[in-house]
PDB file of N, CA, C and O in Angstrom:
ATOM      1  N   MET A   1     -21.613  34.360 -63.532  1.00  0.00           N
ATOM      2  CA  MET A   1     -20.789  35.478 -63.141  1.00  0.00           C
ATOM      3  C   MET A   1     -20.243  35.278 -61.722  1.00  0.00           C
ATOM      4  O   MET A   1     -19.077  35.569 -61.453  1.00  0.00           O
ATOM      5  N   PHE A   2     -21.088  34.782 -60.823  1.00  0.00           N
ATOM      6  CA  PHE A   2     -20.682  34.552 -59.441  1.00  0.00           C
ATOM      7  C   PHE A   2     -19.604  33.486 -59.363  1.00  0.00           C
ATOM      8  O   PHE A   2     -18.662  33.612 -58.581  1.00  0.00           O
ATOM      9  N   ILE A   3     -19.732  32.437 -60.166  1.00  0.00           N
ATOM     10  CA  ILE A   3     -18.745  31.349 -60.183  1.00  0.00           C
ATOM     11  C   ILE A   3     -17.395  31.877 -60.674  1.00  0.00           C
ATOM     12  O   ILE A   3     -16.356  31.505 -60.129  1.00  0.00           O
ATOM     13  N   LEU A   4     -17.396  32.723 -61.676  1.00  0.00           N
ATOM     14  CA  LEU A   4     -16.159  33.332 -62.178  1.00  0.00           C
ATOM     15  C   LEU A   4     -15.491  34.147 -61.076  1.00  0.00           C
ATOM     16  O   LEU A   4     -14.269  34.102 -60.933  1.00  0.00           O
ATOM     17  N   PHE A   5     -16.261  34.881 -60.305  1.00  0.00           N
ATOM     18  CA  PHE A   5     -15.740  35.676 -59.196  1.00  0.00           C
ATOM     19  C   PHE A   5     -15.073  34.768 -58.161  1.00  0.00           C
ATOM     20  O   PHE A   5     -13.979  35.074 -57.687  1.00  0.00           O
ATOM     21  N   ILE A   6     -15.710  33.675 -57.814  1.00  0.00           N
ATOM     22  CA  ILE A   6     -15.155  32.725 -56.847  1.00  0.00           C
ATOM     23  C   ILE A   6     -13.860  32.116 -57.377  1.00  0.00           C
ATOM     24  O   ILE A   6     -12.898  31.963 -56.624  1.00  0.00           O
ATOM     25  N   VAL A   7     -13.823  31.770 -58.654  1.00  0.00           N
ATOM     26  CA  VAL A   7     -12.627  31.186 -59.251  1.00  0.00           C
ATOM     27  C   VAL A   7     -11.474  32.192 -59.221  1.00  0.00           C
ATOM     28  O   VAL A   7     -10.339  31.820 -58.924  1.00  0.00           O
ATOM     29  N   VAL A   8     -11.749  33.442 -59.522  1.00  0.00           N
ATOM     30  CA  VAL A   8     -10.706  34.471 -59.504  1.00  0.00           C
ATOM     31  C   VAL A   8     -10.172  34.670 -58.087  1.00  0.00           C
ATOM     32  O   VAL A   8      -8.962  34.794 -57.897  1.00  0.00           O
ATOM     33  N   ILE A   9     -11.047  34.702 -57.104  1.00  0.00           N
ATOM     34  CA  ILE A   9     -10.626  34.854 -55.711  1.00  0.00           C
ATOM     35  C   ILE A   9      -9.782  33.650 -55.279  1.00  0.00           C
ATOM     36  O   ILE A   9      -8.738  33.826 -54.650  1.00  0.00           O
ATOM     37  N   ALA A  10     -10.215  32.446 -55.604  1.00  0.00           N
ATOM     38  CA  ALA A  10      -9.469  31.236 -55.238  1.00  0.00           C
ATOM     39  C   ALA A  10      -8.097  31.228 -55.919  1.00  0.00           C
ATOM     40  O   ALA A  10      -7.102  30.851 -55.300  1.00  0.00           O
ATOM     41  N   LEU A  11      -8.040  31.629 -57.153  1.00  0.00           N
ATOM     42  CA  LEU A  11      -6.772  31.697 -57.880  1.00  0.00           C
ATOM     43  C   LEU A  11      -5.841  32.710 -57.223  1.00  0.00           C
ATOM     44  O   LEU A  11      -4.642  32.460 -57.101  1.00  0.00           O
ATOM     45  N   GLY A  12      -6.375  33.837 -56.804  1.00  0.00           N
ATOM     46  CA  GLY A  12      -5.573  34.851 -56.120  1.00  0.00           C
ATOM     47  C   GLY A  12      -4.981  34.320 -54.827  1.00  0.00           C
ATOM     48  O   GLY A  12      -3.799  34.535 -54.558  1.00  0.00           O
ATOM     49  N   PHE A  13      -5.781  33.628 -54.019  1.00  0.00           N
ATOM     50  CA  PHE A  13      -5.274  33.039 -52.782  1.00  0.00           C
ATOM     51  C   PHE A  13      -4.204  31.994 -53.063  1.00  0.00           C
ATOM     52  O   PHE A  13      -3.198  31.931 -52.357  1.00  0.00           O
ATOM     53  N   TRP A  14      -4.409  31.191 -54.070  1.00  0.00           N
ATOM     54  CA  TRP A  14      -3.436  30.161 -54.423  1.00  0.00           C
ATOM     55  C   TRP A  14      -2.108  30.793 -54.838  1.00  0.00           C
ATOM     56  O   TRP A  14      -1.047  30.322 -54.430  1.00  0.00           O
ATOM     57  N   ILE A  15      -2.158  31.846 -55.640  1.00  0.00           N
ATOM     58  CA  ILE A  15      -0.938  32.529 -56.084  1.00  0.00           C
ATOM     59  C   ILE A  15      -0.213  33.144 -54.893  1.00  0.00           C
ATOM     60  O   ILE A  15       1.005  33.007 -54.771  1.00  0.00           O
ATOM     61  N   LEU A  16      -0.948  33.818 -54.016  1.00  0.00           N
ATOM     62  CA  LEU A  16      -0.319  34.424 -52.843  1.00  0.00           C
ATOM     63  C   LEU A  16       0.325  33.376 -51.947  1.00  0.00           C
ATOM     64  O   LEU A  16       1.426  33.578 -51.437  1.00  0.00           O
ATOM     65  N   ARG A  17      -0.356  32.272 -51.760  1.00  0.00           N
ATOM     66  CA  ARG A  17       0.178  31.207 -50.906  1.00  0.00           C
ATOM     67  C   ARG A  17       1.425  30.585 -51.502  1.00  0.00           C
ATOM     68  O   ARG A  17       2.345  30.226 -50.768  1.00  0.00           O
ATOM     69  N   SER A  18       1.471  30.454 -52.804  1.00  0.00           N
ATOM     70  CA  SER A  18       2.628  29.843 -53.449  1.00  0.00           C
ATOM     71  C   SER A  18       3.828  30.786 -53.470  1.00  0.00           C
ATOM     72  O   SER A  18       4.945  30.335 -53.723  1.00  0.00           O
ATOM     73  N   GLN A  19       3.638  32.062 -53.216  1.00  0.00           N
ATOM     74  CA  GLN A  19       4.727  33.041 -53.227  1.00  0.00           C
ATOM     75  C   GLN A  19       5.388  33.216 -51.867  1.00  0.00           C
ATOM     76  O   GLN A  19       6.281  34.051 -51.731  1.00  0.00           O
ATOM     77  N   ARG A  20       4.981  32.460 -50.863  1.00  0.00           N
ATOM     78  CA  ARG A  20       5.520  32.609 -49.510  1.00  0.00           C
ATOM     79  C   ARG A  20       6.600  31.568 -49.275  1.00  0.00           C
ATOM     80  O   ARG A  20       6.287  30.432 -48.921  1.00  0.00           O
ATOM     81  N   PRO A  21       7.868  31.928 -49.465  1.00  0.00           N
ATOM     82  CA  PRO A  21       8.949  30.942 -49.365  1.00  0.00           C
ATOM     83  C   PRO A  21       9.141  30.383 -47.961  1.00  0.00           C
ATOM     84  O   PRO A  21       9.661  29.277 -47.818  1.00  0.00           O
ATOM     85  N   TRP A  22       8.740  31.112 -46.920  1.00  0.00           N
ATOM     86  CA  TRP A  22       8.929  30.621 -45.563  1.00  0.00           C
ATOM     87  C   TRP A  22       7.987  29.485 -45.216  1.00  0.00           C
ATOM     88  O   TRP A  22       8.117  28.894 -44.144  1.00  0.00           O
ATOM     89  N   GLN A  23       7.045  29.161 -46.083  1.00  0.00           N
ATOM     90  CA  GLN A  23       6.122  28.072 -45.834  1.00  0.00           C
ATOM     91  C   GLN A  23       6.589  26.759 -46.462  1.00  0.00           C
ATOM     92  O   GLN A  23       5.918  25.736 -46.331  1.00  0.00           O
ATOM     93  N   GLU A  24       7.729  26.784 -47.140  1.00  0.00           N
ATOM     94  CA  GLU A  24       8.211  25.564 -47.770  1.00  0.00           C
ATOM     95  C   GLU A  24       8.665  24.571 -46.703  1.00  0.00           C
ATOM     96  O   GLU A  24       8.921  24.945 -45.559  1.00  0.00           O
ATOM     97  N   ASN A  25       8.758  23.321 -47.089  1.00  0.00           N
ATOM     98  CA  ASN A  25       9.166  22.279 -46.143  1.00  0.00           C
ATOM     99  C   ASN A  25      10.552  22.558 -45.600  1.00  0.00           C
ATOM    100  O   ASN A  25      11.505  22.717 -46.363  1.00  0.00           O
ATOM    101  N   GLY A  26      10.665  22.617 -44.281  1.00  0.00           N
ATOM    102  CA  GLY A  26      11.947  22.824 -43.634  1.00  0.00           C
ATOM    103  C   GLY A  26      12.440  24.248 -43.632  1.00  0.00           C
ATOM    104  O   GLY A  26      13.514  24.508 -43.091  1.00  0.00           O
ATOM    105  N   ALA A  27      11.733  25.157 -44.191  1.00  0.00           N
ATOM    106  CA  ALA A  27      12.203  26.534 -44.275  1.00  0.00           C
ATOM    107  C   ALA A  27      12.357  27.167 -42.909  1.00  0.00           C
ATOM    108  O   ALA A  27      13.263  27.973 -42.699  1.00  0.00           O
ATOM    109  N   GLU A  28      11.482  26.815 -41.973  1.00  0.00           N
ATOM    110  CA  GLU A  28      11.609  27.397 -40.644  1.00  0.00           C
ATOM    111  C   GLU A  28      12.878  26.915 -39.958  1.00  0.00           C
ATOM    112  O   GLU A  28      13.481  27.658 -39.184  1.00  0.00           O
ATOM    113  N   HIS A  29      13.295  25.676 -40.231  1.00  0.00           N
ATOM    114  CA  HIS A  29      14.545  25.181 -39.675  1.00  0.00           C
ATOM    115  C   HIS A  29      15.719  25.839 -40.371  1.00  0.00           C
ATOM    116  O   HIS A  29      16.717  26.156 -39.724  1.00  0.00           O
ATOM    117  N   ASN A  30      15.625  26.049 -41.662  1.00  0.00           N
ATOM    118  CA  ASN A  30      16.713  26.701 -42.381  1.00  0.00           C
ATOM    119  C   ASN A  30      16.900  28.121 -41.888  1.00  0.00           C
ATOM    120  O   ASN A  30      18.035  28.589 -41.793  1.00  0.00           O
ATOM    121  N   GLY A  31      15.823  28.819 -41.573  1.00  0.00           N
ATOM    122  CA  GLY A  31      15.929  30.174 -41.049  1.00  0.00           C
ATOM    123  C   GLY A  31      16.629  30.177 -39.708  1.00  0.00           C
ATOM    124  O   GLY A  31      17.502  31.010 -39.465  1.00  0.00           O
ATOM    125  N   ALA A  32      16.261  29.262 -38.837  1.00  0.00           N
ATOM    126  CA  ALA A  32      16.905  29.159 -37.528  1.00  0.00           C
ATOM    127  C   ALA A  32      18.370  28.775 -37.689  1.00  0.00           C
ATOM    128  O   ALA A  32      19.234  29.298 -36.985  1.00  0.00           O
ATOM    129  N   ARG A  33      18.645  27.875 -38.601  1.00  0.00           N
ATOM    130  CA  ARG A  33      20.039  27.464 -38.815  1.00  0.00           C
ATOM    131  C   ARG A  33      20.865  28.599 -39.390  1.00  0.00           C
ATOM    132  O   ARG A  33      22.023  28.771 -39.010  1.00  0.00           O
ATOM    133  N   ASP A  34      20.293  29.375 -40.297  1.00  0.00           N
ATOM    134  CA  ASP A  34      21.009  30.516 -40.853  1.00  0.00           C
ATOM    135  C   ASP A  34      21.382  31.514 -39.765  1.00  0.00           C
ATOM    136  O   ASP A  34      22.502  32.022 -39.733  1.00  0.00           O
ATOM    137  N   ILE A  35      20.432  31.789 -38.873  1.00  0.00           N
ATOM    138  CA  ILE A  35      20.696  32.714 -37.768  1.00  0.00           C
ATOM    139  C   ILE A  35      21.786  32.153 -36.866  1.00  0.00           C
ATOM    140  O   ILE A  35      22.706  32.869 -36.471  1.00  0.00           O
ATOM    141  N   LEU A  36      21.679  30.877 -36.546  1.00  0.00           N
ATOM    142  CA  LEU A  36      22.664  30.230 -35.690  1.00  0.00           C
ATOM    143  C   LEU A  36      24.044  30.240 -36.346  1.00  0.00           C
ATOM    144  O   LEU A  36      25.046  30.520 -35.687  1.00  0.00           O
ATOM    145  N   ASP A  37      24.096  29.937 -37.640  1.00  0.00           N
ATOM    146  CA  ASP A  37      25.369  29.953 -38.366  1.00  0.00           C
ATOM    147  C   ASP A  37      25.989  31.348 -38.366  1.00  0.00           C
ATOM    148  O   ASP A  37      27.196  31.492 -38.174  1.00  0.00           O
ATOM    149  N   ARG A  38      25.168  32.374 -38.581  1.00  0.00           N
ATOM    150  CA  ARG A  38      25.680  33.752 -38.571  1.00  0.00           C
ATOM    151  C   ARG A  38      26.219  34.130 -37.194  1.00  0.00           C
ATOM    152  O   ARG A  38      27.264  34.771 -37.087  1.00  0.00           O
ATOM    153  N   ARG A  39      25.509  33.736 -36.149  1.00  0.00           N
ATOM    154  CA  ARG A  39      25.965  34.060 -34.795  1.00  0.00           C
ATOM    155  C   ARG A  39      27.294  33.366 -34.485  1.00  0.00           C
ATOM    156  O   ARG A  39      28.171  33.950 -33.849  1.00  0.00           O
ATOM    157  N   TYR A  40      27.437  32.127 -34.934  1.00  0.00           N
ATOM    158  CA  TYR A  40      28.689  31.394 -34.723  1.00  0.00           C
ATOM    159  C   TYR A  40      29.812  32.018 -35.548  1.00  0.00           C
ATOM    160  O   TYR A  40      30.920  32.204 -35.045  1.00  0.00           O
ATOM    161  N   ALA A  41      29.539  32.336 -36.790  1.00  0.00           N
ATOM    162  CA  ALA A  41      30.558  32.920 -37.665  1.00  0.00           C
ATOM    163  C   ALA A  41      31.027  34.288 -37.170  1.00  0.00           C
ATOM    164  O   ALA A  41      32.192  34.647 -37.342  1.00  0.00           O
ATOM    165  N   SER A  42      30.136  35.038 -36.565  1.00  0.00           N
ATOM    166  CA  SER A  42      30.521  36.369 -36.078  1.00  0.00           C
ATOM    167  C   SER A  42      31.219  36.314 -34.725  1.00  0.00           C
ATOM    168  O   SER A  42      31.714  37.335 -34.248  1.00  0.00           O
ATOM    169  N   GLY A  43      31.267  35.131 -34.094  1.00  0.00           N
ATOM    170  CA  GLY A  43      31.914  34.989 -32.805  1.00  0.00           C
ATOM    171  C   GLY A  43      31.008  35.291 -31.622  1.00  0.00           C
ATOM    172  O   GLY A  43      31.467  35.343 -30.480  1.00  0.00           O
ATOM    173  N   GLU A  44      29.745  35.488 -31.888  1.00  0.00           N
ATOM    174  CA  GLU A  44      28.796  35.786 -30.809  1.00  0.00           C
ATOM    175  C   GLU A  44      28.596  34.591 -29.886  1.00  0.00           C
ATOM    176  O   GLU A  44      28.373  34.761 -28.687  1.00  0.00           O
ATOM    177  N   ILE A  45      28.674  33.371 -30.444  1.00  0.00           N
ATOM    178  CA  ILE A  45      28.566  32.150 -29.640  1.00  0.00           C
ATOM    179  C   ILE A  45      29.772  31.269 -29.955  1.00  0.00           C
ATOM    180  O   ILE A  45      30.347  31.360 -31.040  1.00  0.00           O
ATOM    181  N   ASP A  46      30.150  30.421 -29.009  1.00  0.00           N
ATOM    182  CA  ASP A  46      31.293  29.538 -29.218  1.00  0.00           C
ATOM    183  C   ASP A  46      30.825  28.184 -29.775  1.00  0.00           C
ATOM    184  O   ASP A  46      29.632  27.952 -29.970  1.00  0.00           O
ATOM    185  N   ALA A  47      31.796  27.303 -30.024  1.00  0.00           N
ATOM    186  CA  ALA A  47      31.501  26.007 -30.652  1.00  0.00           C
ATOM    187  C   ALA A  47      30.597  25.144 -29.784  1.00  0.00           C
ATOM    188  O   ALA A  47      29.712  24.462 -30.300  1.00  0.00           O
ATOM    189  N   ASP A  48      30.809  25.165 -28.473  1.00  0.00           N
ATOM    190  CA  ASP A  48      29.974  24.356 -27.583  1.00  0.00           C
ATOM    191  C   ASP A  48      28.518  24.824 -27.601  1.00  0.00           C
ATOM    192  O   ASP A  48      27.592  24.017 -27.692  1.00  0.00           O
ATOM    193  N   GLU A  49      28.336  26.127 -27.513  1.00  0.00           N
ATOM    194  CA  GLU A  49      26.970  26.665 -27.531  1.00  0.00           C
ATOM    195  C   GLU A  49      26.311  26.426 -28.880  1.00  0.00           C
ATOM    196  O   GLU A  49      25.116  26.139 -28.955  1.00  0.00           O
ATOM    197  N   TYR A  50      27.107  26.548 -29.960  1.00  0.00           N
ATOM    198  CA  TYR A  50      26.599  26.283 -31.306  1.00  0.00           C
ATOM    199  C   TYR A  50      26.087  24.845 -31.412  1.00  0.00           C
ATOM    200  O   TYR A  50      24.982  24.606 -31.899  1.00  0.00           O
ATOM    201  N   ALA A  51      26.898  23.896 -30.955  1.00  0.00           N
ATOM    202  CA  ALA A  51      26.507  22.481 -31.011  1.00  0.00           C
ATOM    203  C   ALA A  51      25.281  22.215 -30.161  1.00  0.00           C
ATOM    204  O   ALA A  51      24.384  21.478 -30.570  1.00  0.00           O
ATOM    205  N   GLN A  52      25.238  22.809 -28.984  1.00  0.00           N
ATOM    206  CA  GLN A  52      24.086  22.609 -28.086  1.00  0.00           C
ATOM    207  C   GLN A  52      22.804  23.151 -28.708  1.00  0.00           C
ATOM    208  O   GLN A  52      21.763  22.494 -28.668  1.00  0.00           O
ATOM    209  N   ARG A  53      22.879  24.329 -29.272  1.00  0.00           N
ATOM    210  CA  ARG A  53      21.672  24.922 -29.889  1.00  0.00           C
ATOM    211  C   ARG A  53      21.235  24.158 -31.135  1.00  0.00           C
ATOM    212  O   ARG A  53      20.037  24.018 -31.383  1.00  0.00           O
ATOM    213  N   ARG A  54      22.174  23.672 -31.908  1.00  0.00           N
ATOM    214  CA  ARG A  54      21.811  22.839 -33.066  1.00  0.00           C
ATOM    215  C   ARG A  54      21.087  21.586 -32.618  1.00  0.00           C
ATOM    216  O   ARG A  54      20.095  21.187 -33.229  1.00  0.00           O
ATOM    217  N   ALA A  55      21.579  20.957 -31.546  1.00  0.00           N
ATOM    218  CA  ALA A  55      20.941  19.748 -31.023  1.00  0.00           C
ATOM    219  C   ALA A  55      19.541  20.069 -30.498  1.00  0.00           C
ATOM    220  O   ALA A  55      18.604  19.297 -30.702  1.00  0.00           O
ATOM    221  N   THR A  56      19.407  21.201 -29.828  1.00  0.00           N
ATOM    222  CA  THR A  56      18.106  21.597 -29.293  1.00  0.00           C
ATOM    223  C   THR A  56      17.101  21.820 -30.419  1.00  0.00           C
ATOM    224  O   THR A  56      15.935  21.441 -30.307  1.00  0.00           O
ATOM    225  N   LEU A  57      17.562  22.437 -31.499  1.00  0.00           N
ATOM    226  CA  LEU A  57      16.680  22.715 -32.640  1.00  0.00           C
ATOM    227  C   LEU A  57      16.467  21.482 -33.529  1.00  0.00           C
ATOM    228  O   LEU A  57      15.597  21.485 -34.400  1.00  0.00           O
ATOM    229  N   GLY A  58      17.250  20.448 -33.311  1.00  0.00           N
ATOM    230  CA  GLY A  58      17.126  19.250 -34.129  1.00  0.00           C
ATOM    231  C   GLY A  58      17.716  19.415 -35.510  1.00  0.00           C
ATOM    232  O   GLY A  58      17.226  18.835 -36.479  1.00  0.00           O
ATOM    233  N   LEU A  59      18.767  20.206 -35.600  1.00  0.00           N
ATOM    234  CA  LEU A  59      19.404  20.468 -36.900  1.00  0.00           C
ATOM    235  C   LEU A  59      20.631  19.618 -37.079  1.00  0.00           C
ATOM    236  O   LEU A  59      21.296  19.702 -38.112  1.00  0.00           O
TER     237      LEU A  59
END
């Protein structure tokens, strides 16, 4: 009975962890790039600042 409980808990953690899209490879860079792209598209930053920030972030 105790082993079944441990298996259910481990399965629950595995499911929760697999449902977190921000933990995927490169997702943190994609989030930063999306924000940067939106700021550039809205005119909040110019082309020079956009290029500089992309270089700083390694994108």
